[in-house]
N, C-alpha and C positions, 0 to 999 in steps of 0.2 A: 504493498499497498503505501502511495505516497506520501511525502511532507503535506502536500497541498489538500489531498483527500484526509489525510488525518485533521488538519485545521478546520476543514468545514466539517466533519464529525461532532467536532467540540463547538461549532458555532451555529443560534440559532437566529432569527429575525426576530426580533421583538413586533407585537401587534400593532395596532396603528393606535388600538385604545390605549396600551402601555407609552408609548409614547407622547400621547397628546397628556394624559396623565401625569407623567415625568416632568413635562415640560409646564404646564399649569402648578404641578407642586413647588417646582424650583422659582418661577417666577413671585409665587409666594410668599416664600422664605425671603428672598434676598429681599423683596419690597417691606414685607412685616416686620422682618426679624420678630418673631412672637416668642420666643425659647430665651431669651435672656436672663430669666433667674436662674435657669439650669447653669449656668457659668458663673451667675453669684454663690450659687451654691457649693458647687465644684472647684473655687476657690478659695472658700470656706475649709474646705475638706483639705484641700491640697496644703493649705498654710500649716495647719491642723497637724498634717502626715510630716510635713518637711519641719516642724518644730526644731528651733535651735534659739541656743543663748545669746542674748547681746555681748560683744567686745570690745567695743568702739570707745571713744573717749568721750562720749557725750553723756554730761549729767543735767539731772534735773534738780529744779534747788524749788520746792514747793510751798506754795502758801497755805496751807491746809488747817485746819481747824484750831491745831495743835498753836501753829503760831498766832493765829488772833487771840485763842484765847489767855496768852499769856504779853498781849501788846497791855500798855496801860489801858487805851480807851475801846480795849477789845475789838477795835476796825482799823482795816488796813491804811494808812497816809501816806505822804509822799514823804515826810520824815522817815516811816521805819525802808520805806526802799531806800531812801540814800545810806540809810547806815546799813542793808543788808551788802547794797554794792560798796561799800567802804571794807566788808568784811570780807568780802569775795576778792577785793582787790589787793589785799593782803597777799593773797596765796596766789600769786600771777596766773590766771586764766588764760586760756589760749583768746577763745570769743566768749561773747556773751548776747545773747539774745534775750532780750525782756519782751514775753507777751504779754498781750491787753491787759492794763491793770484797773482793777476798781477801789479807786481811791474813797476813803469818805467825802462826801461833798460839804459835809458841815464844818469838814474842817481845811480850811483854804491856805493854812502857814506849811511850811517845810519846803516849798516851790525852792526858795534859797540853797536850802541843804542841799537839794536834791541835785540842784547845776552844779554847784560846788563837786558832788561825790560822782557825777559824767564827768566833770571837766577832769577829773584826777582819773581815771580811768588811762591807761596806755594804750589803749584801741578805742573808737569810737563803737561803741555797741549797737547791734540793729534792735530796735522798737518796734513792734508791730503795731498795724496800720488798719482802720476798718475801710473795707472795700464798699463802693457803690452798688448796688442790687445789680444795675447794668452792666458792672465788670465783673462780678460774679456768673453771671450767666453766658459771658463769653468763654467762659474755662470749660470748654466742653472736652471730652476724650479725646475727638478730634481736631481741636484747633490747632491752627499752624502755630510754632515756635516763633515769638517774637524777635525779631530783626530788625535794626539800624533805630536810630534815636538814642537821647542817653539818658541816664538817671534820672526820675522826680526829685525834687529838691525837697528837703524835710520841713519844711517849713510851711510846706501845703497844709501838713497836719499837726504841727506842734507850733508852739508859741516860740519866738526866735529866739531868747535866750537856751529853751533846750534844743532847739531843731540843730543847731552849731556842732554840738556833741552827739549827737546820736544821727545814726541812717536809719528808714523808713523799710521796713522788712512786710509781708504778708505774710500769716498763717490761719489759711483757711484750705477745707478739706470737702472731697465729694465722694459721699459712702454710698454706697448698695448692700444692705442688709449690713452682715460682717464683711462680705470680702464683695468686691475688689473694692477699696481705697484709694483716690486719686489726688495726688498734693500737686501745685504748680511749682513751676522752675522760677519763669517769670512771668509779673503781669503790666498787661500796657494801659494805662490808664490816662485818662485826659491831659495830665501834667507827666508825662513820660514811663519811664519802664521802672519798676518796682521787684526788686528781687524775693524769692521765697526765703524764710528761716531757713530750709532745707539747704537752699543755694548759697547763702550766707555763710553757712556752718560745713558744708561741702568741698566749698572753694575749686568744686569740679572744674576740668580744664574741654571735657567732653559733654556737651549738652545732650538730653534726651532728644527725640523725633520730635515731639511734639509739645504744647505748652503746656501740658498736665501728665504725669508718670506714677504708673501704678507702684503705690509703694510695699515694699515685701512685709509682707504679714506673718511670714514664717518665724519673725523673730519675736520671741516672748518678751511682751511687753513689761512683763513684772520683773527681768533679769536688768532693765536698764534704772542704774544707780539712782537713786532717788535720796536727795537729804532736805531735810525737814529746816525751811529756812529759821525755824526759830531755834536749831543748834546753830545757824551762822550767826545770828543776832547775839546766842551767847557765847561763841568763843568754843563752841563744843565740836569742832572738828579738827583732824588733822590735814596737814597743808596738801598732803599729796592727795588729798580726796577732791584738789579744786586743781591744784599745779597743772599749768598744763593742758587743759580738760577742754569742751565745749562747751557754755552753761548756757541754760535754759530757764528762763525764773519764768513762774507762771503759778496760777491756781489752779487746783486740781480737785476738788472735793464737788463742787455743786455738778450734780449730773447734768448733762447736755449741755451746759455752757459751757463745763472745763474739761468733759469727758468724750468716747467714742466709743461702739462698740466693735470689737474686731473679733476674729475666731479665738483666740486663745485668750481674751480677758474684755470681757464686759462694760468695765470700767477702764479705758486705759484713756490715761490724761491725753490733751493735746501738746501738753510738751513734750512728753514719752513719742509721741507718733511724729512730731517734728524731729527727733533723735532720727526716730526709723527712717523717717522720710532723708535724712540729711546720709543716712550709712547708706540706702537704696541708693545713691547717686554716688556714692565713694565707691562702691563694689560694684556698679554698671557703668555706661546708664542704662537704666532699662528698656526693653525692646519690647513693646504691645505689638503683635500680629495681626488683634482682630480677629474675626472669626472666618475672612476669605478663606486661608491657606488651606483650612479643615475642610470646610466645607466643597473645596476644588475636589479634594483627595476622595470626599466623601462621593462627590458626583461620579467621579471615574470609576469609584467602586459601584457603586450601582447600576451603572452605564455596562460594565464589565458582567455583572449579574444577570442583567436581561440578556445578555449576548450570548454568554458560555453558557454551556447545558449544564447541569445537573451532574454534581457537585461542585462543581469548581466553580461558578459564579458566587455559593453561596458560602466557598469557603472563604474566598478573595474578601467577601463585604463580610464576613463575622471578623475576618483578621483584622481589616480597614477598622471597625468598628472599635474594636480594644484599642487599637494602635493610637487613637485619634481621642477616646475617653481616658484612655492612662496616659496620654501624652503631659498633661499640665502637670502630674506628678514629677516628672525628671525634666522638663523645660523650665520652671519656675524654679529649680533651684540654679539655674543659671541666669537667671533674670530674663526670662522669654515667657511674656504673659500671651496664652493665647485662646480665643474665646472657640468651644468646641461646640457648642450646643446645635447651631445648624446642621454642622455634619453629621452628629451623632442623631438629630431626629430626622435627617432626612434618611440615614437607614432605618432606625426605627420605622419610621411610615411607610417605606416602601418594603420591609420585610413583613411588616404586618397586612398588607395588603397584599404579596405575595402570600402569604398564610392562611388566609382567607381565601383566596381564591382557589388554594389548592384544599384547604376545607367544604368550600363548594363543590367541584369536581368531585372529591371523596363520597361527599353528599348523592353529587349526580350519580357516582359510580353504584352507591352502595343502593338507590333509590331504583336504577339500574337493575340491578342484581336481584332486586324484593322483588321487582313484578317481574322480571324471564322468570324465578323460580315459582312465584305466584300462577303466573300464567303456564308454566309446567305441571305444576300440580293441578292447579283446575283441569288442565287438557287430559294428564294421566287418570287422574281421578276419574276423569267424564272417560276416557277409554276403556277404565277398568271396573268399572260400575255397571257396566250393561252386562258383561258376565256374570259379576256377581249378582245382580239384580235376578238374573234369569236362573240360576243357580238357587240361590234362594228360593224361587217359585218352584221349582223342579222338587227341591229338598221338602218343600210342605206337600205338593202332591202325593210324593214318595211316602211320608210318611201317614197319610190317610188311606195307602191300601194297605191290602193284607198281607203284612210282614211279621218272621219270625223275630224272635226275641232278642236275638243277634243283630239282625238287619235293621231292627227299629233302633237299637244302640246304637250302630253306625251312623243311621239318617242321622239322629238325634246328635250328634258330634259332629257330623256336618254342618246340620244347623247352627251349632254353636261356632262354627271356624266360620260361616257365611257371617254371623252375625258380629264376630269378634271384628270383621273385615272391614264390614260394613260402618262402623262406628269410628273406627279407624280413617277411613276416607272421609269421611263426613266430618271427623276434628280438623282433620288436614286441610279440606277445602274452607275449613272455620276459619283458619289460621291465616292461611292463604290469604282469603278473601279481605282477612283485618289488615293484616301487612300492607296490601297493596294500596290501601285507603277507599277499595271501592264499596264499601259496606257501608249503607248509610242507613240512619233509623226512621222508620216512618211512622211517626204515632197515629193511636185509633184509640179506640174505647174496646176496652178484654176484660171482659167478662172472665172473675176469679175462675168460678166455678168450672168455665169452659176450659181453662187452662188444667186446672184439678184434673177434668176430665180423661185430657191428652195423656196428662202423666200417667193416668191408670191405666188406659188402654195400651201405652209404648210398655210399661213395666210390671205390667200385672205378672206377666210369664215369667221374665227373669226375677222376678221377689219370690214368684212360688217355686221358683225351681231352686233356690236359694235358701229354703225355709226363711225367709225372712216374712214378717208381719209388716205390709203397706199400708197405711192407714193415712188415708186424706183427708181434711178436717171441711167440710162445704163455707163456701163465704158468698152472701148475697152482692158482694161488691165489686164495681164497676171500673177500674183503672184505664190512664192515660199511659200507654207505652207504646214498643212494637211487639206485634203478637210473636211474630216470630224469634226475634233477638231473644226477649226474655224466656220464651220457650226454650229456647236451646240452652240457656241459664241452668233454668231448673231441673231439663233433661240431664245434664251435666253432674249436676250435685245430687240428683237420686240415683243415679248411675253409679255415681262413686258412694254413696253410701250403701247400696244393696252389695257392692263389690266388698267393703270392707267391713259388713256386718253381716256375715252369714249365722244365719239360727236367729238372729235379734230381730227388733223393731224400727222401724222407721214413723215419724210423722211428718206429715208435712202441712204446712197450713199459712196463713198470715196474721198479723196482730196489729191492730191497727193504735197510731200513734197522733200526737198533735201536730205531726208535721206531714202526714201520710199514714201509710201501711207499708210494714216490711214482709216479706216473705219468710220462711224460718224450714231450712230441712233437717231434723235433726236423729241423731242414730244410736243406740247405745253398743255401737262396733268395739273395735281394738282403738279407737281413737289413736292423734297423733303428739309423737315425745315432741318436747319442748324442741332438741335440735333440729326437726327437720321442719319448725313452723316455718320458719324463715324461709324453706327451698320448696316448700310444696306446690305454691303458687308460679313456680318456673317452667316455663316449657320443656318436657322431656325428662323432668323429674317425677323418679319412681321410687316409693318408699322402699326401704332395706327388708319391709314387713308384708309380703308380698301377699295378695289375695288367694282364699283358697279356692275360687273357683276358674274355672277354667276360660278366663276370657283375656284377653292379651288389653295390658295397660302402657300407653305411650305415654302417658304423664303429661297431658293436653288438657286433660278437662278443665283444674283450676285453672290454668292459664287462660283458656278463653272464656271462661265465668267474667276473671277478671279485666279482661280488655274488653269485652261486651260490657259491661259494666260503666267503665270511663265513657264506650260510644253513647248509653244510656244518661250519663250523668248522677249515675245511681254508686251505693257505696258496697261495696262487697267486705263481710265480717266474717273470718272463721275462728272460732274457739274449741278448743279438743283439750283432752285430757287422757292419758295411755290407762288405758281398761278401762275407760269411764266411756267413751263415745267422744262427739263431734256436733258443734252447733255450726251450721253454716247459716248467713242472714243476709236477706238484698235489700238495702234501706233504701227510702228517698222517692217511693211508688206514689204519686199522686192520686186522690181518690175522686173520682167524677158524680159518681150518682153510686145508688144502693139498685141493684138490677129489678126489673120487673118481672113479672109474669110472661112477658113477650121474650125476653131472654134464653137463652140457651141453658137450661139447669143437666148438672153433671149427670145426672140421676134418668136426662133422659137421651144419652145417647146411646145407650144398650139395646135399639129398638131392630129386630130381627130387619134382613136385608130381602126377603123374600118380593119376587113380585117386580123388586127394582130393573127397569130400562135402562140398561147400559150400551152406549155405542164406544167400545175399546177400535182402537188405531194405533198399530205401533209394526214399526218396517221390518221389525227383527221377527223371524217366525217361531223360531220356540220360544221368545217371551209371551209371544201374543198367543200362543198355542197355551204354554202354561197357566198364564192371566185368566183366558177363558173357562180354564178348566174349573179353577179356583173359584172364581166369580158365579159359577155354576153351582156350584155346592154349597155357597151360598144363598141359593134361591135366585139369582140375579138372572134378567132375561137380554143375553146377548147379542149384539150387531158384531162382527169381529170385523176388522178391515186391515189391508197393510200400508193404507194412506187413507186418510181422514177425505172421503166421498164430497163430493160437489154437493148434492142434493143430501143431507141429512136427514136420518129417516127418525121417526117422531120419541122421543127419551127422554129419559129423566135425567141423565148423568153422560155426559159426552167424557171418557176416560184417554187423551189421547199423549203419544209422545212427541216432543220439541223437535226431534231432528228424524228427518228422514232420508232416504237414500238421493244420490247423486246431487249432496249439497244446497237441498231445500230444507224448507223449516215448516213449522205451526206457521209464524208469524206473516210467511209470504201469502197466505191468506188472509188478506185485511181484512175482511169482513166476519171471517170467523166467529168473532165473540159476539157481535152484532146478529147474526145467523141464528145463534145459541139460545141468544136472549129471547130474538122471538117465540124460538119454539118452547120458552119456558123451561128450560134444561139448566143445567149446572155443568160450566168446565172445569175440570180436575187437567192440569199437565202435569206430565212426569216426565223428567227429564236429567242428563247426567251435570249440568249445569246448573252454578247457584243461580238460588232464585232471584237474585238482583238482577242478573243479567238477561234473567225471561223477559223479566217486568220493563226492563230499556225496551226489549224489541216488540211488547207487547203491554204500550202502557194502559190500554183501555181492558186489559185483564185486571181484575178485583177479587178471584175466584181463588182456591187453593193451587200451591206450585209444589207437590212432591218431587222429593231431589233421591235417585238413584243411588245406590241401590235399595230398595223397599219394601219393607217387611210387608209380609202379609195382614201380619194386625194394624201396623198404620195405616195399610191401605182399607180394610175393614172399619176403622175408626173413622175416617176421611170422609167413607160412605155413606156412613150413618149418621153424622153429624150433619152432612148435608141433605141426607131423607129425612131428617128431625125437621129442620129449618124450613125445606118444603109444606111440609104439613104444618108449621105451624103459620105459616104465611095463609 
């Protein structure tokens, strides 16, 4: 394989949507700069992580509470500052910076003493001045360094007698939470240029790139030497503490006025911060790269992420993310301050979008797989139900013939096997319909007695064979729910109860509450252990204690009940105690009314079928013959056809398959429902498809839909219920 082919195998072209989204995101981040607080937080963390002690020649002379408490007037005055300067001058300091002073306004004396002390100093001290608000606003992070023009005259801010002995300086800071904190280098005002106190102390020959510079906050402010002014006034200091040092005299106790919050000390004095700023200029000058370099690097990484195939682009993006995010911890040691927020968030946003897209793709793949599985299960169950349905009818016919005891036992086992397969396929089809999302509830008025009668007809034989006493408590209430789905839920619960309560008792009924009614299925079987309670409602979980009955349990019954309860908006509760039995309840059903004499009662569903006229249509000859013989034994009058005739004979019930040969279906007969209604008959559709699919194709059919494979008892129950409703009408 050539190098070109290998490169092509690594590269993919981003979609148009990806390109446009990246372009818009880039423009937004460049114009808006929305993530600056991240840089503030990161610089605070970097400063704390790189913490180091201050070892320079700066010293703070603090005018603190101790100092003022020892003054005769308890208030700082010009005389006190003069005495302090005289005390400092004795020990030959290097430079002196006087921060803003807050003198006693009521005491105007001491000016002469102060002038004398200033004149006695070997070098003019720098005295902090107040800037006009417009001058402060000009000190932005991106402001260009001042060039040209001379230094401002001190007489602009000080009395003439003092101005000739001091030089003006600026002590002002720009702060963002704990970090970063910027200090000015030179400030241009209306009367000229004023240096910052940090500039005066550092005497640096290499200025920073901008008018303001980031202060190195990795220095611990608590390690800056600090001497109380009271100790100097009382002569309680050693000469070595001041000789050759840069001195900053300032107030330190008033929060906000005299202090700033830094990453390592929330109460850092402005005087100490001035010394740290001067040390930054001495170590530097500092370099502020802003956010552009890291953003460009991140943009290149994102482009490679979009272009390169997995996993190479992802590796590059992740590596770049870590490099950008961790770079401040290393670069700030060399006084290189870099904003990383834009680059970090660009990669994170693109990564989140890609993972969200992959999640959507994974969900789509899962849904497609679930739909394919559901379609497969539906098709497989439909194809297999037909022969199982035929086998069940043949076994029923065979059981009614003259057989020996051994043959009768074999037929019984065949019937049990067919019944197990029928239940398994029905459960699989229900799960498939639920997972595919095609199963929708259709609420209507449902008589509780009708539901109980159907349970009786479907489970009476199984209960008798298991030696279980099945008791159904009648109720004249009518509830609003989906008849088919609630019937499936109850059937699964009763089947489980019969399976695990051989020789026991089962009671099925309902209990009325303020919020509605609840269906209960209670048995005194073996119960469920506490260890298994969390698992029994999961798909395909089977209890370690198998049933004694020869039925196949695939562990789907309670899982189906749980899911159908969610669809119907009901609550399914399960209580059990090992060795005592199980209580299952379906809660939240809404009562509409109490049934009247016109409603179908459970006791009326057992009328004989003799004389019932049935038109039977099924394209499978074996199924047609078996069903015909079973119906005839029940006393029905049968007209059997391999396809529903165009002219339907007079009858009471039309029992028809849905699928016929050559791809034709009952739905192709568009007027079949209206034709049967004109005859005064009832239509029962028998099919291997899910009832919801049949109703989609035959929306005007509101009658029964029976699902293959169909037990003879189910067919008998359906025929009797329709005949009873006809006689009542």
